[in-house]
C-alpha positions in Angstrom: 61.2 221.8 286.5 59.2 223.6 289.1 56.1 225.6 288.2 55.6 229.3 288.9 54.0 229.8 292.3 50.8 231.8 292.6 51.0 234.2 295.6 47.8 235.2 297.3 48.3 238.7 298.7 46.2 239.9 301.7 45.6 243.6 301.5 44.7 245.2 304.8 41.0 246.1 305.0 41.8 249.7 305.9 44.0 250.2 302.8 43.8 249.9 299.1 47.4 248.6 298.8 49.8 246.4 300.8 52.9 248.1 302.1 55.9 246.2 303.5 59.4 247.1 304.6 62.1 244.5 304.9 65.6 244.7 306.3 68.1 242.6 308.3 65.9 242.5 311.3 62.8 241.6 309.2 63.9 239.8 306.1 61.6 238.9 303.2 61.7 235.1 303.4 58.6 234.3 301.3 58.5 233.6 297.6 62.1 234.4 296.7 61.6 231.9 293.8 59.6 232.6 290.7 56.0 233.6 291.4 53.1 235.8 290.2 50.0 237.6 291.5 47.2 239.9 290.1 48.7 242.8 292.0 51.0 245.3 290.4 54.2 245.4 292.5 56.6 248.4 293.1 59.9 247.5 294.7 62.6 249.8 296.0 66.0 248.5 297.2 68.1 251.3 298.6 71.5 249.7 298.2 73.4 246.5 297.6 73.5 244.0 294.8 71.3 241.1 293.7 69.5 239.4 290.8 66.6 241.0 289.0 64.3 238.5 287.4 61.1 239.8 285.7 59.3 237.9 282.9 62.1 236.7 280.5 64.6 239.2 281.9 67.4 238.2 284.2 70.2 240.6 285.2 72.2 241.8 288.2 71.7 245.1 290.0 74.7 246.5 291.9 73.6 249.6 293.8 69.9 249.1 294.6 67.0 249.4 292.2 63.5 250.7 291.6 61.3 248.2 289.7 57.6 248.2 288.7 56.2 244.7 287.9 52.8 244.4 286.1 49.8 242.3 287.0 50.4 238.6 286.8 53.9 239.0 285.5 56.2 236.2 286.8 59.1 237.5 288.8 61.6 236.6 291.5 62.1 238.1 294.9 64.7 240.8 294.6 66.5 240.6 297.9 67.7 237.2 299.2 70.0 238.4 302.0 70.1 241.6 304.0 73.6 241.0 305.4 74.8 244.2 303.8 72.3 246.3 305.7 70.1 247.2 302.8 66.4 248.0 303.0 63.6 246.8 300.6 60.2 248.4 300.3 57.4 246.5 298.5 54.1 248.1 297.5 51.4 245.8 296.0 48.0 246.9 294.6 45.4 245.7 292.2 45.4 247.4 288.7 41.9 248.7 289.6 42.8 250.0 293.0 42.0 253.6 292.0 38.5 252.5 290.8 37.3 252.1 287.2 35.9 255.6 287.1 38.9 257.2 288.6 41.5 255.6 286.3 39.6 256.9 283.3 39.8 260.5 284.4 42.1 262.8 282.3 44.4 263.6 285.3 45.2 259.9 285.7 45.6 258.8 282.1 49.4 258.7 282.4 49.1 256.3 285.4 46.9 254.1 283.4 49.5 254.0 280.6 52.2 253.2 283.2 50.2 250.2 284.4 50.1 248.9 280.8 53.8 249.5 280.3 54.5 247.6 283.5 53.4 244.4 281.8 56.9 244.0 280.5 58.6 245.2 283.7 60.2 248.6 284.2 63.3 249.7 286.0 63.9 253.4 286.9 67.4 254.9 287.1 68.6 257.9 288.9 67.6 260.6 289.8 64.0 259.4 290.1 65.0 256.2 291.9 66.3 258.0 295.0 63.6 260.6 295.0 60.8 257.9 294.8 62.7 255.6 297.1 62.8 258.2 299.9 59.0 258.8 299.5 58.4 255.0 299.6 60.5 254.7 302.8 58.5 257.6 304.3 55.2 255.9 303.6 55.5 253.9 306.8 55.2 257.0 308.9 52.1 258.5 307.2 48.4 258.1 307.9 46.4 255.8 305.6 44.9 258.7 303.7 48.2 260.6 303.4 49.9 257.4 302.3 47.3 256.9 299.5 48.0 260.5 298.3 51.7 259.9 298.4 51.4 256.7 296.4 49.3 258.5 293.8 52.0 261.2 293.6 54.7 258.5 293.2 52.8 256.7 290.4 52.3 260.0 288.6 56.0 260.9 288.9 56.9 257.4 287.5 54.5 257.8 284.7 56.4 261.0 283.6 59.9 259.6 284.1 62.3 257.7 281.9 62.2 254.0 282.5 64.2 251.0 281.2 62.1 248.3 279.7 63.2 244.9 281.1 61.6 242.7 278.5 62.6 243.9 275.1 60.5 241.2 273.5 57.4 243.2 274.6 58.9 246.6 273.9 57.3 246.9 270.4 53.9 246.6 272.0 54.3 249.8 274.0 56.6 252.0 271.9 54.7 254.5 269.7 57.5 254.6 267.2 56.4 252.5 264.2 59.9 252.3 262.8 61.2 250.8 266.1 58.2 248.5 266.3 59.2 247.0 262.9 62.8 246.6 264.0 61.9 245.0 267.4 59.6 242.6 265.6 62.3 241.8 263.1 64.6 240.8 265.9 61.9 239.0 267.8 61.1 236.7 264.8 64.6 236.3 263.4 66.9 236.3 266.5 67.9 232.7 266.1 69.1 233.4 262.5 72.0 235.5 261.5 71.1 239.2 261.7 73.4 241.8 260.2 73.6 245.6 260.4 73.1 245.7 256.7 69.8 243.8 257.0 68.5 246.0 259.7 69.6 249.2 257.9 67.7 248.1 254.8 64.7 247.2 257.0 64.7 250.8 258.2 65.5 252.3 254.7 68.6 254.0 256.1 72.3 253.9 255.4 74.2 251.8 258.0 75.8 254.8 259.8 72.5 256.7 259.9 70.7 253.6 261.2 73.3 253.0 264.0 72.9 256.6 265.2 69.1 256.3 265.0 68.9 253.1 267.0 71.3 254.2 269.7 69.5 257.6 270.1 66.1 255.9 270.5 67.0 252.9 272.6 70.3 253.8 274.3 71.8 250.6 272.9 73.7 249.6 269.8 71.7 247.4 267.5 74.1 244.5 267.7 74.2 244.9 271.5 70.4 244.8 271.5 70.3 241.6 269.4 72.9 239.9 271.7 71.0 240.9 274.8 67.8 239.6 273.4 69.5 236.3 272.6 71.1 236.0 276.1 67.7 236.7 277.7 66.2 233.9 275.6 69.1 231.6 276.6 68.4 232.4 280.3 64.8 231.5 279.9 65.8 228.1 278.4 68.4 227.5 281.0 65.7 227.9 283.8 62.6 226.5 282.1 64.1 223.5 280.3 66.6 220.7 280.8 68.1 221.2 277.3 71.8 220.8 277.1 73.7 224.1 277.0 75.1 223.7 273.5 71.7 223.3 272.1 70.5 226.3 274.0 73.4 228.2 272.5 72.3 227.5 268.9 68.6 227.8 269.7 69.3 231.3 271.0 70.9 232.5 267.7 74.6 232.0 268.5 76.6 230.0 265.9 79.7 229.8 268.1 79.7 228.3 271.5 82.8 230.2 272.7 81.2 233.5 271.8 78.0 232.5 273.5 79.8 231.8 276.8 81.8 235.0 276.4 78.7 237.1 275.9 76.9 235.3 278.7 79.7 236.0 281.1 79.6 239.7 280.1 75.9 240.0 281.0 75.8 237.8 284.1 79.3 237.3 285.4 78.8 233.6 285.2 79.1 230.8 282.6 75.7 229.4 281.4 76.5 226.2 283.4 77.2 228.2 286.6 74.2 230.3 286.0 71.9 227.3 285.7 73.3 225.7 288.8 73.0 229.0 290.8 69.3 229.3 289.7 68.5 225.8 290.8 70.4 226.0 294.0 69.6 229.4 295.3 66.3 230.3 293.7 64.2 227.3 294.6 64.2 225.7 291.1 64.5 222.0 290.6 65.4 220.0 287.5 
């Protein structure tokens, strides 16, 4: 199995961040496989589909995306091919690019929190995705100083916007709701055993109907859907990082029925586990 690649990023001397635009004429051909770097990375893809790999998370995007990846978080390149005419903007900067004194100012405290949340990977849905995306595309036409101000404004906007956490295993570390923290930890340490709604409801000291409403309201997911997604993400990690046979991965991920495992896997990734593993090895630079 290949190791994750460390990418050394060269930031221009005249800027505090690196700004890149990729399209069909200028594709991003470097580090499409799994890699990491100290810089925080903000990626905007204006259209098209692809695979989103951040930390232990693997999923498909279908109409562009806006993703913030934290410092030293392993991730894949987001756009392998530009044949559909899409454009990708990548902004990379050190966590301390604002300076230690600046990041501690009251006006920037939300940006500091955003950088911490980015450790588990964040995806931003509409309408902020298009709004921020347009600003990121426009950065290429701005002066260095104005570009810095624009990036600061973008980060402030993201810090006050709804985001989707890509690695639920880390979600309990950043969510301020203690009840949810306990539930996320319960799943984290018990996902490979049977977990029922009754168990979770009792853990939350609620009736089952009340618990279902509470969990859906606070996470946007059903509890059973969350558990299955957590298990599938764990299975993806094992499929990529180990040579374990697929049936053992099924049971190690908390599924007690192989057919159900394959069915859920297809629902999330559109491929069987075997096809998924082959595709990762073949197209993403991984070797077994």
